[in-house]
Structure formats: C-alpha cells, structure tokens
NUBA-231689 format. One line per field, with one value per residue: residue number from 0; x, y, z of N, C-alpha, C in turn. Coordinates in steps of 0.001 Angstrom, whole numbers, plus 500000, padded with zeros to 6 digits. Atoms other than C-alpha are relative to their C-alpha. Layout:
N
fido <- [NUM,...] $
n_px <- [X,...] $
n_py <- [Y,...] $
n_pz <- [Z,...] $
ca_px <- [X,...] $
ca_py <- [Y,...] $
ca_pz <- [Z,...] $
c_px <- [X,...] $
c_py <- [Y,...] $
c_pz <- [Z,...] $
END
This chain:
347
fido <- [0,1,2,3,4,5,6,7,8,9,10,11,12,13,14,15,16,17,18,19,20,21,22,23,24,25,26,27,28,29,30,31,32,33,34,35,36,37,38,39,40,41,42,43,44,45,46,47,48,49,50,51,52,53,54,55,56,57,58,59,60,61,62,63,64,65,66,67,68,69,70,71,72,73,74,75,76,77,78,79,80,81,82,83,84,85,86,87,88,89,90,91,92,93,94,95,96,97,98,99,100,101,102,103,104,105,106,107,108,109,110,111,112,113,114,115,116,117,118,119,120,121,122,123,124,125,126,127,128,129,130,131,132,133,134,135,136,137,138,139,140,141,142,143,144,145,146,147,148,149,150,151,152,153,154,155,156,157,158,159,160,161,162,163,164,165,166,167,168,169,170,171,172,173,174,175,176,177,178,179,180,181,182,183,184,185,186,187,188,189,190,191,192,193,194,195,196,197,198,199,200,201,202,203,204,205,206,207,208,209,210,211,212,213,214,215,216,217,218,219,220,221,222,223,224,225,226,227,228,229,230,231,232,233,234,235,236,237,238,239,240,241,242,243,244,245,246,247,248,249,250,251,252,253,254,255,256,257,258,259,260,261,262,263,264,265,266,267,268,269,270,271,272,273,274,275,276,277,278,279,280,281,282,283,284,285,286,287,288,289,290,291,292,293,294,295,296,297,298,299,300,301,302,303,304,305,306,307,308,309,310,311,312,313,314,315,316,317,318,319,320,321,322,323,324,325,326,327,328,329,330,331,332,333,334,335,336,337,338,339,340,341,342,343,344,345,346] $
n_px <- [500164,501666,499840,498940,500316,501116,499408,499843,500738,500391,499212,500844,500057,500735,501733,499972,499377,501116,501002,499930,499305,500581,499675,498686,500093,500589,499499,498732,499759,500193,498494,499241,500593,499655,498830,500512,500724,498940,498390,500321,501249,499781,500955,499450,500720,500468,501718,500806,500013,501186,501014,500154,500359,501441,500695,500098,500345,500763,499672,498622,500630,500752,499574,498739,498928,500014,498656,498954,500548,499660,498338,499176,499846,499042,498467,499345,499863,498968,498770,499428,499801,498648,499100,499405,498882,498834,499595,499024,498350,499877,499012,501415,500097,499021,499488,500782,500221,500717,501255,501205,500997,500752,501403,500474,500704,501427,501296,500774,500471,501339,501678,500739,500608,501658,501113,500783,500771,501086,500920,501120,500804,501048,500467,499839,499044,498848,499473,500066,498999,498318,499686,499921,498376,498681,499831,499466,498899,498528,500520,501232,500589,498781,500392,501797,500368,499225,500383,501073,499232,499146,500994,500987,501427,500905,501383,500795,498917,500379,499717,498699,499484,500003,498606,498934,499981,500193,498811,499573,500704,499928,498590,499358,500314,498774,498630,499667,500105,498695,498704,500412,499820,498934,498501,500497,499671,498435,498975,500693,499389,498027,499204,498834,500263,500035,501376,501304,499676,500732,501395,500042,500021,500652,502043,501296,500333,499367,498871,500136,500266,498934,498474,500304,499954,498468,499621,500828,499408,498626,499352,499642,500516,500893,499021,500351,501363,500017,499291,501318,501147,499624,500341,501441,500401,498901,500480,500906,500164,499714,501686,500712,499774,500500,501045,500239,499517,501160,500914,499674,500155,501240,501036,499801,500697,501600,500093,499710,501227,500903,500784,499809,498706,498994,499557,498720,498961,499848,498527,499609,499694,499175,499479,499802,498786,498471,499319,499446,499143,499403,499527,498759,498153,499847,500190,500747,499311,500980,501170,501239,500393,500925,501112,500685,501127,501186,500892,500898,500751,501094,500710,500932,501432,501601,500982,501070,501224,500733,500710,500983,500572,500357,500908,501682,500178,501318,499442,498914,500795,500777,499048,500754,499343,498841,498491,499518,499468,498527,498943,499185,499862,498488,499051,499989,498996,498434,499002,499615,499283,499292,499549,500013,498975,498841,500036,499486,499019,499240,500281] $
n_py <- [500420,499542,498315,499772,500023,498926,498640,500271,499583,498404,499589,500188,501163,501517,500443,500492,500937,501014,499623,500338,501437,501648,500106,499971,501473,500631,499279,500809,500923,500672,500074,501121,500732,499699,500416,501669,500607,499546,500706,501391,499586,498823,498466,498685,500381,498614,500418,501536,498840,498715,500558,500627,499243,499379,500493,499364,498411,500220,499278,498959,498569,499365,500788,499871,500336,498911,499178,500258,500604,498928,499062,500949,499282,499003,499574,501475,500190,499264,500531,501060,499419,499497,501093,500143,499506,500562,500412,499448,499415,499236,500605,500767,498601,499249,501343,500033,499260,498885,500359,500918,499189,499202,500912,500379,499128,499815,500488,499482,498765,499979,500843,499633,498797,500881,500229,498351,499673,501029,500102,499207,500212,501064,499800,500481,498609,500097,500609,501177,499895,499872,501286,501112,499930,500493,501546,500932,499632,499823,501431,500846,499928,499002,498679,499767,499524,499100,499436,499735,498905,498326,499221,498728,500114,499536,499926,501166,501173,501840,500181,500549,501109,500835,500012,500574,501978,500455,500179,500815,501312,500130,500197,501389,501238,499751,500645,501307,500299,499935,500601,501375,499863,499319,500396,501061,499065,499517,501213,499845,498463,500484,499363,500612,499821,498476,499461,500990,499428,498558,500148,500642,499533,498807,500139,501123,498794,499671,500657,501512,500695,499705,500618,501395,500077,500116,500650,500863,500190,500344,499260,498643,499484,499315,498964,498868,499838,499299,498301,499251,499423,499096,498747,499468,499729,498595,499169,499399,498919,498684,499626,499848,498392,499324,500436,498911,498203,499137,499563,498806,498778,499799,500328,498616,499284,500066,499453,498734,499899,500649,501324,500371,500154,500451,501700,499953,500990,500772,500437,500968,499593,499608,501334,500937,499419,499999,501273,500234,498916,501168,501012,499555,499886,501243,499841,501586,501404,500920,501024,499091,500422,501348,499671,498545,500321,501176,499418,499068,500773,500605,499047,499595,500565,499380,498870,500564,501275,499075,499023,501075,499915,498897,500651,500884,501000,500032,498950,500364,500426,498670,498928,500296,500412,498599,500659,501164,499151,499318,500499,500518,499069,499617,500580,500052,498755,500369,501216,499883,499026,500832,500926,499086,499815,500800,500112,498988,498930,500928,499673] $
n_pz <- [501596,500464,500197,501266,501299,500332,500616,501427,500921,499576,500936,501565,500733,498888,500428,501697,500335,499416,500736,501130,499556,500507,501737,500195,499544,501593,501153,499931,500475,501480,500847,499750,500627,501498,500481,499305,501052,501285,500138,500539,501097,501266,500036,499551,498424,499554,500469,499278,498719,500310,500076,497979,499267,500346,499489,498540,500288,499259,498807,500353,500339,498578,499281,499427,501172,501239,499907,500507,501472,500879,499597,500921,501344,500303,499703,500862,501996,500195,499765,501287,500865,500147,499992,501579,500095,499715,500780,501214,499645,501384,500951,500534,500937,501108,500851,501377,501362,499982,500509,499395,499013,500427,500279,498655,499690,501157,499576,499098,499757,501090,499501,498814,500494,500219,499237,499363,500932,500439,498880,500366,501175,499386,498667,498265,499265,499983,499220,500178,501064,499105,499029,500840,500817,499450,500165,501329,499658,498835,499017,499367,498397,499135,500289,499770,498691,499960,500539,499014,498461,500366,500605,498704,499917,500835,499236,499203,499360,500459,501630,499988,499800,501471,501323,499800,500198,501403,501298,499452,500333,501311,500648,499206,501020,501127,499728,500143,501491,500749,500168,500966,501715,500703,500521,501788,501600,500698,500394,501103,500260,499914,499300,498824,498592,498960,500158,499083,498765,500301,500059,498615,498844,500025,500441,499284,499058,498641,500301,499912,501695,500745,499719,500701,501296,500866,499814,501483,500921,499943,499217,500180,499820,498171,499865,500981,499724,498726,499787,500889,499067,499154,500304,499907,498663,499645,500516,499192,499227,500461,500795,498185,500050,501130,499897,498632,499939,501132,498746,499010,500767,500292,499052,499701,501046,499802,498614,500589,500457,498973,499795,498796,499707,500858,500225,499418,500897,499197,499861,500537,501133,499626,499178,500936,500878,499149,500061,501777,500007,499250,500577,501277,499293,498972,498961,499837,500674,500413,499433,499537,500797,500374,498977,500397,501197,499781,498747,500794,500159,499294,499601,501341,499626,498793,500386,501256,499321,499006,500784,500702,499430,500304,501103,500267,501056,500429,500925,501407,500837,500381,501022,501581,500625,500277,499747,500474,501528,499206,499666,501249,501041,499359,499776,501740,500342,499351,500460,501250,500265,499816,500754,501138,499381,500173,501270,500934,499304,499544,499071] $
ca_px <- [453901,449983,451058,453784,451426,448337,451204,452001,448270,447438,450261,448650,450841,449734,446183,446741,448687,445984,443408,445252,446660,443451,443593,447071,447065,444425,446216,449138,447964,446436,449779,451105,448251,448706,452260,451732,449311,451830,454907,452857,449985,451756,450195,450907,450980,450400,446635,446188,446846,444059,441894,441742,441805,438505,436963,437388,435595,433160,435333,438172,435389,433953,434440,437407,439809,438644,441552,444012,442771,443414,446866,448260,447241,448718,451665,452636,452876,455197,457683,457731,458256,461490,462767,463142,465592,467820,467838,469196,472525,473541,476035,472893,472147,475100,476038,472515,473847,472524,470260,468320,468009,466463,464115,463189,462445,460134,458372,457301,456691,454593,452366,451657,450897,448484,447083,445827,444581,442904,441368,439462,438481,436803,435239,437229,439453,442794,443903,442764,444716,448148,447623,447225,449919,452447,451635,452015,454932,457098,456398,452940,451572,454523,453846,450114,450290,453350,451624,448443,450322,451479,448402,445898,442690,439757,436090,435215,438080,436493,436442,440360,440700,438701,440912,443725,442718,441443,444810,446165,444244,444519,447968,449306,447102,448650,451794,451361,450035,452891,455369,453540,453341,456453,459268,457726,457419,460690,461744,459184,460586,464150,465242,468900,469246,470212,467216,464721,466329,465464,462164,461427,462444,460987,457175,456316,454966,456561,459758,458946,457540,460297,463101,461151,460554,464033,465413,462978,465087,468604,471115,472162,468807,467167,470508,469586,465973,466577,468761,466397,463591,465284,465782,462037,461975,464707,462415,459784,461112,461626,457941,456585,458153,457136,453952,453447,455171,452529,450016,451192,451407,448170,446002,448478,446546,442874,444041,444688,441585,439813,440057,441611,445498,448576,449553,452702,455523,455943,459054,459119,460228,463086,464209,464177,466622,469053,469086,469493,472506,473687,473438,475600,478536,478576,477331,474655,476110,474291,472925,471195,470552,468517,466900,465718,464087,462187,460828,459947,458367,456375,455072,453726,451932,450121,449494,447584,445981,444530,443794,441569,440278,439138,437464,434102,434252,430550,432374,434924,432442,430589,433621,432241,434425,436193,438871,439655,440186,442774,444807,445354,445380,448429,450261,449676,450991,454421,454992,454493,456392,459133,459603,459267,462331,464209,463534,464505,466800,469899,470572] $
ca_py <- [398109,399052,402642,401977,400086,403053,405456,403660,403219,407042,407716,408532,405930,403271,403958,403482,400559,399051,399799,398438,394959,392670,393763,394198,390122,389277,390801,388912,385817,385917,386924,383801,381820,383180,382715,378986,378382,380239,377759,374222,375310,378005,381214,384538,385058,389394,387796,384830,387655,390130,387496,385831,389197,390408,387240,388701,391861,391395,392253,394525,397271,397982,396372,395649,394653,398039,400411,398212,396910,400671,401322,397803,399362,402193,402534,398999,399697,402745,400688,397734,400150,402114,398925,398348,400281,398283,396262,398580,400087,402815,400003,397900,401351,402303,398346,398696,401111,404401,402868,400413,403009,405394,402519,401812,405463,406001,403241,404018,407410,406671,403871,405923,409187,406887,405578,409163,409793,406517,406661,409636,408592,405523,407842,406827,409332,410344,409451,405764,406022,407099,404230,401761,403282,402942,399506,398429,400606,400056,396931,395829,395407,397501,400601,400182,400451,402792,405294,405011,406561,409354,410367,413243,411442,411350,412349,408858,406833,403588,404461,404755,401526,399647,401151,400052,396377,396261,397206,395008,391809,393087,393781,390752,388406,390121,389649,385966,385635,387587,385550,382520,384032,386168,383906,381703,384944,386107,382761,383203,386629,385397,387728,387042,386642,390301,391693,388712,390015,393429,392675,390567,392840,396128,394617,391797,394030,392283,390875,387491,386657,388456,386327,383116,383993,385114,382044,380234,380659,380964,382143,384961,386035,385934,387721,390583,390451,391135,394037,395580,395063,396523,399501,400102,399279,401996,404285,404155,406444,409240,408942,408822,411982,413564,412381,413872,417068,417699,416875,419377,422191,421312,420856,424161,426134,424813,425831,428823,429176,427635,423966,421850,422218,420592,416744,416057,414742,411219,410378,406761,407889,409477,406281,404166,406518,406718,402885,402560,405263,402636,399934,401723,402261,398878,399814,396971,393424,390676,388880,392141,392513,389460,390134,394002,392308,389773,391725,393984,391602,390117,393666,394191,391265,392029,395260,393685,391141,394456,396437,392793,393083,396540,395578,394555,391871,392855,396572,395422,393730,396728,398676,396775,396031,399754,398927,395580,397510,399991,397649,395311,398102,399306,396202,395639,399234,398457,395054,396761,399854,397786,395486,398299,399679,396937,396327,399830,401461,400033,399870] $
ca_pz <- [136055,135516,135829,132843,130676,131560,130416,127083,125874,127291,124445,121020,119260,122258,121370,117754,118280,120826,118332,115191,116845,115458,112040,111919,113268,110577,107889,109100,108879,105745,104248,105779,104298,100946,101002,102267,099361,096972,097967,097576,095144,092745,092098,092641,096546,096343,094315,096697,099572,097939,097230,101268,102037,100069,101601,105195,103598,106306,109272,107506,106706,110513,113504,115734,112401,110558,112096,111726,108247,107292,109361,107143,104129,104114,106518,105711,101980,102924,104055,102111,099476,100824,101892,098056,097814,099294,096271,093587,093141,090258,089082,088205,086173,084491,083287,080931,078577,077943,075323,077202,079934,077530,076523,080112,080812,077729,078432,081658,081193,077715,079114,082264,079826,077590,080552,081916,078077,077305,081175,080130,076849,078682,081068,084066,085957,085176,088642,087744,084574,086592,088976,086318,083758,086612,087460,084160,083586,086835,088899,089413,092642,094260,092113,092428,096101,096233,093930,095888,099180,096644,094967,096861,097900,095675,096684,097835,099936,099375,095297,095654,097700,094850,092034,093709,094610,090954,089323,091860,090709,086961,086667,088972,086312,083318,084534,084964,081338,080265,081652,080005,076461,076040,076017,073029,071061,071771,070477,067919,066612,066840,069534,070993,074399,075585,073297,074601,078308,077301,076177,079012,081825,080285,079825,082122,085237,088461,089131,090125,086654,085009,086749,085796,082237,081719,083122,080759,078207,078897,081935,080285,079370,083170,083728,081460,081861,085969,085626,083002,085661,088455,086535,086231,090302,090537,088588,091195,093595,091313,089442,093314,093784,090668,091060,094677,094126,091037,093324,095973,093540,092539,095895,096782,093940,095027,098917,097156,095940,099071,098794,101502,101118,099822,099343,101675,099567,100813,103033,102150,098968,100395,102684,099181,097781,100795,100804,096773,097728,100464,098592,095498,098227,099649,102759,102595,102347,100703,103389,105254,101725,101604,104745,103691,100531,102291,105279,102127,100585,103544,104474,100939,101442,104512,103481,100238,102724,104557,101304,100369,103473,102915,099565,098489,095604,094891,094059,091661,089934,089579,087954,084405,081746,080752,083321,082136,078535,080225,081604,078910,076402,078636,078718,074603,074195,076468,074853,071221,071981,073154,070607,067829,069879,069432,066257,064774,067184,067969,071657] $
c_px <- [498786,500136,500791,498864,498742,500968,499941,498821,499097,500458,499396,500265,499464,498714,500230,500470,499138,499029,500285,500033,498668,500184,501378,500305,499409,500523,501589,500120,499256,500933,500677,499190,499995,501803,500192,499339,501085,501004,499666,499208,500516,498692,500336,499726,499356,498207,499893,499911,498612,499009,499106,499639,498209,498916,499717,499347,499293,500248,500731,499148,499353,500720,501376,501282,499808,501545,501206,500593,501196,501671,500754,500128,500469,501707,500536,500422,501242,501502,500079,500539,501547,500534,500429,500761,501406,500545,500684,501111,500024,501163,499097,499820,500480,500484,498990,500479,499211,498768,498886,499530,498988,498715,499340,499350,498594,499149,499370,499026,498696,499046,499250,499647,498312,499449,499082,498971,499025,498959,498751,499369,498819,499179,500113,501479,500957,500492,499559,500840,501407,500170,500349,501316,501205,500156,500574,501442,501105,500056,499293,499557,500651,499532,498671,499727,501151,498850,498161,500109,500539,498806,498727,498766,499005,498812,499952,501585,499658,500021,501462,500271,499534,500661,501174,500218,499448,501403,500788,499680,500626,501143,501101,499445,500578,501094,500004,499651,501373,501248,499801,500079,500951,501057,499648,500390,500841,500548,499259,500767,501239,500808,500959,500143,500180,498814,498801,500087,499144,498462,499217,499774,499418,498561,499816,500180,500631,501094,500073,499832,501138,501627,499304,499909,501025,500299,499995,500701,501182,500312,500392,498883,499055,500947,499567,498473,499730,500505,499516,498991,500623,500221,498687,499751,500552,499187,498892,499998,500345,498871,499254,499810,499540,498175,498882,500322,498711,498592,499963,499713,498557,499127,500598,499262,498371,500193,499816,498683,498710,500054,501313,501943,501021,500379,500926,500605,500180,501606,500333,500969,501679,501075,500687,500805,501297,500576,500476,501426,501034,500786,501060,501315,500549,499814,498806,500636,498668,499157,499378,499105,498129,498925,498744,498669,498949,498905,498937,498605,498651,499127,499113,499447,498540,499507,498840,498974,498972,499191,498935,498912,498792,499201,499253,500144,498601,500804,500688,499265,499466,500856,499974,501293,501304,501295,501000,500713,500970,501045,500447,500330,501517,500973,500088,500733,501462,500541,500619,501179,501548,500807,500184,501647,501081,500028,500944,501267,501515,500520,501846] $
c_py <- [500448,500974,500119,499365,501059,501007,499453,499871,501486,500710,499909,498815,498310,500097,499669,498788,499281,500185,499298,498861,498631,500176,499896,498332,499240,500046,499035,498639,499308,500164,498786,498784,500002,499512,498236,499367,500429,499184,498833,500424,500512,500431,501145,500288,501502,499358,498925,501153,501013,499003,499579,501223,500584,498543,500447,501194,500277,500540,501233,501485,501001,498601,500359,500208,501513,500827,499275,499285,501566,500407,498955,500450,501037,500261,498564,500068,501275,499254,498787,500694,500581,499017,499065,500532,499711,499211,500558,500905,500523,498822,499184,500716,500217,498473,499759,500551,500890,499665,499473,500981,500778,499211,499775,501514,500578,498733,500253,501012,500040,499793,501209,501559,499613,499346,501020,500013,498986,499818,501150,499986,498861,500526,499765,501279,499857,499364,497950,499745,500010,499031,498797,500301,499650,498836,499761,500212,499710,498970,499693,500679,501211,501480,500318,500942,501125,501515,500696,500492,501105,500568,500704,498416,500191,500562,498780,499246,498581,499659,499559,498907,499049,500282,498876,498703,499638,500202,499212,498329,499911,500215,498442,498572,500327,499416,498537,499350,500287,499100,498558,500139,500574,499804,499150,500912,500795,499162,500053,501220,500083,501125,499429,500330,501451,500707,499296,500550,501026,499996,499077,501160,501298,499863,499402,501219,499503,498860,498392,499491,500381,499063,498653,500120,500037,498561,498555,499695,499661,500757,501130,501051,500281,500692,501573,500492,500754,501096,500971,500235,500566,501303,500829,499855,500948,501337,500210,500860,501471,500655,500027,500917,500689,500292,501085,501120,500541,500024,500946,501111,500322,500150,501661,501365,499715,500709,501399,500773,499363,498531,499549,500006,499460,498575,499809,499275,498856,499412,498930,499738,500533,498717,499040,500875,499398,498161,499203,500534,498780,498865,499830,499793,498926,499891,498949,499243,499538,499598,500902,500596,499164,500436,501111,499088,499000,500437,501063,498939,499368,501062,500523,499161,500198,501012,500018,499358,501332,500596,498783,500445,501181,500345,499305,499269,500740,501594,499906,499576,500415,501080,499455,499761,501052,499662,499210,500486,500706,498934,498923,500772,500644,499340,499410,501000,499766,499344,500938,501111,499358,499134,501125,500830,499455,499428,500782,500628,499317,500747,499741] $
c_pz <- [499269,499908,498801,498730,500005,499231,498623,499192,500522,498536,498680,499479,500851,499217,498659,499816,500521,499115,498824,500524,499076,498771,499833,500356,498605,498695,499844,499658,498713,498794,500391,499421,498396,499373,499916,498483,498908,499695,499296,498985,498770,500373,500310,501614,500141,499197,501213,501202,500117,500333,501118,500409,499657,500571,501195,499576,501405,501470,499919,500124,501358,500808,500604,499406,499458,500329,499643,498432,499274,500689,498934,498630,499147,500422,499850,498961,500249,500453,499485,498883,500523,500610,498541,500169,500106,498660,498601,500295,498334,499242,498747,498131,499053,499106,498577,498954,499665,498742,500626,501304,499760,499894,500983,500651,499424,500140,500502,499874,498715,500512,501217,499441,498859,501020,500488,498575,499846,501321,499339,498860,500089,500741,501141,500320,499532,501015,499848,498861,500187,500143,499056,499219,501151,500550,499225,499555,500248,500331,500634,501230,500561,499746,500158,501135,500523,499253,500476,501114,498990,499611,500937,499774,499083,500991,501088,500479,499623,498385,500057,500354,498906,499161,500311,500185,498595,498960,500529,499122,498506,499311,500743,498401,499043,499913,499715,498533,499128,500180,499532,498229,499903,499888,498827,499033,500467,499242,498706,498614,500024,500686,500697,501154,500674,499438,500752,501476,500215,500421,501359,501648,500034,499986,500865,501511,501523,500298,500043,498900,499117,499795,499357,498402,499436,499796,499644,499075,499814,501484,500150,499645,501212,499968,499962,500564,501864,500272,499470,501290,501160,499826,500075,501411,500065,499589,500769,501176,499312,499277,501570,499912,499023,499890,501297,499715,498930,500424,501162,499635,500018,500884,500620,499011,500557,501936,499595,500276,500942,500371,500838,500100,499547,500207,500501,498718,501333,500070,499857,498592,499896,500894,498719,499453,500794,500385,498809,500122,500829,499276,498991,500580,500692,501307,500360,499613,499709,501130,500841,498595,499799,500948,499911,499072,500472,501194,498905,499229,501055,500119,498438,500226,500861,499379,498606,500530,500582,499153,499460,501060,500329,498589,499517,498842,499502,498943,498839,498969,499069,498837,498607,499240,499380,500845,499528,498691,500155,500237,498585,498585,500376,499771,498482,499884,500066,499262,498369,499757,500355,499016,498256,500424,499679,499017,498936,500579,500907,501321,500651] $
END
C-alpha cells in the first residue's frame, strides 16, 4: 500500500495534486460560502466568491495554498467553460431568426472592437480592452475568465490576474444594475414583448440577470431574452478560438523574430463545441444537461474564488478611474447599439 502511494506521489500529476489540494480546498470552501450567502441573503455568487477570495489574499499569493489557487484559477476555468457547451443547441440559434442572430454577432464584434480602441485611447492595454469588451459583449464573468485563458500572457502575470479580477467585479456589478434598470427602460420606450426580450438578452451581461430581468416583464419576454442570451454564450467558443488563433499567429511571428513562441489554441473550446453538437443532436438528456450546467457553475465560482485569493484589493484600487470608464462606456455603447437596431432595422 505504501509503495503504491509513493508511486502515485512520484508521478508528475500526483505531485501536482498533492501540492494543489490545500488551495483547491480553500477555494471550494469559499465557493460554498458565496453560494450560501447568495441563496440566503441575495447578491451575485460570482462577485461574492471573488470578494471573499480577495479577503484571503494573504494565503493565496504564497505558502501552501498558492499552487492550488493558481491551478484552480486556470484549470477549473477551462473545465467550467467547456461544460457550458451542454447548454447550447443549434435549434435555439435557428429559432432566433437571421436578423436577431446578425444583431447579436454585430453587438459582440462591435463591443470588442470599440473596447480595444477605447482602451488604447485611455492609455490602457489593447489586451485589457479585448478582455472587457468580450465580458460585456458575450457573457460577463464567464467570458472574462475564458478570454483570460485564451489571451497570451502579458509581461507581468500579476497584472493579468488583476485585470481579470477587475473585469469580473466591474461586469458583474454593471450586470446587476442593468437587471434593475433595463426592464423599466424597455417599458418606458414602448418595446413589445419580443423586442424587449431581444434588448434584454442582447445587452445584460450575465445569464442569471437576463432571466430575472426578462421574466420580471412577462413570460414571453423572459423566454425570448433567455434564448438570445444563450446565442451570445454560443459565440464564446468561436470568439475565444479566433482570439487564440490571432494570438498564436502573432506570437509565431515573434518567435521567428526571436520571441517566446506560439500561444497554443485552447482545447477547452473544442470540448465546448463537441458538447454543443451533442446537445443539438439530442445526445445529452435534460437531466444530464442540468447536471453539467450545475457542475459548470460550481467550477466557475470556485475558479473565481481562487482568482480572488490571488488578487490584491490594493492593486485593484490602484487601477484608477479609467478602467471603470471603459467598462461603463462599453456597456452603454452596447445598449445604445441594440436599441438603435431595434428602432431602425426590421428583425
């Protein structure tokens, strides 16, 4: 028995798990605490997990918990995003109609493009603009975490993690505000059930907030908003693939010029696509799909808790007002673009 245990510990994977388990355990406890607080007292569980994790930054940055926190913030994110594919089907996308699909795709592309340009105009990095633009345009914290894994690392890994943590905090806060403000705005400007659902689904960042906002108006609005939002989630895989492919080509050019080499394409995107295809062909039943969705959510909360453990509140505060302006501006831009399309373009 002792010999078997030693062989397991001598294996590279065994060594990594033996080093990672303290940090993984703490991140899991934080995730459970955040879920409990969200269920009993309200508030977005992802934001609560990040804030609770940041309160334990002193054990996540160095010491026994550091390897596990680093593993959870990266590895668990990939698994969580991959499992999100089980929620997507081709029938959902086809049911939206060509006009709505075009609106969603245009909104995502324009928001990410504006994000890069605005970030550079504000003196921030294009990487940060792409990260925030993807979070606003696609699916909030999930997109921020996925893109952070697809983008090549910057010169300072701690700065990359700080940018990701700020994006999660900012986009979750803005999504909650949108959940409260957008439904009365839709009613005030006289949107019908279908257009109100399109507006809410195409603009609010997080899935849970979209569902809450849509059904607060009517069942029809809630159903439309949810399907439109899932279309945005479906775009996560191709967007991450495009970003990773562009980064790979750019870094290959850098390697030819003496740089570090190519950034690998993320395998979790392939799994996302395979699960979406399986769901589309009815290979994933309702019960299994629900279990995979629950597992994805739990892993994502744990990964964000680990990210919080590796993020200093002082470092976030040191970012200043420019990132706040960038995120708020992207959110307003997306809302204005969708409302203009609904007003002037027949869908």
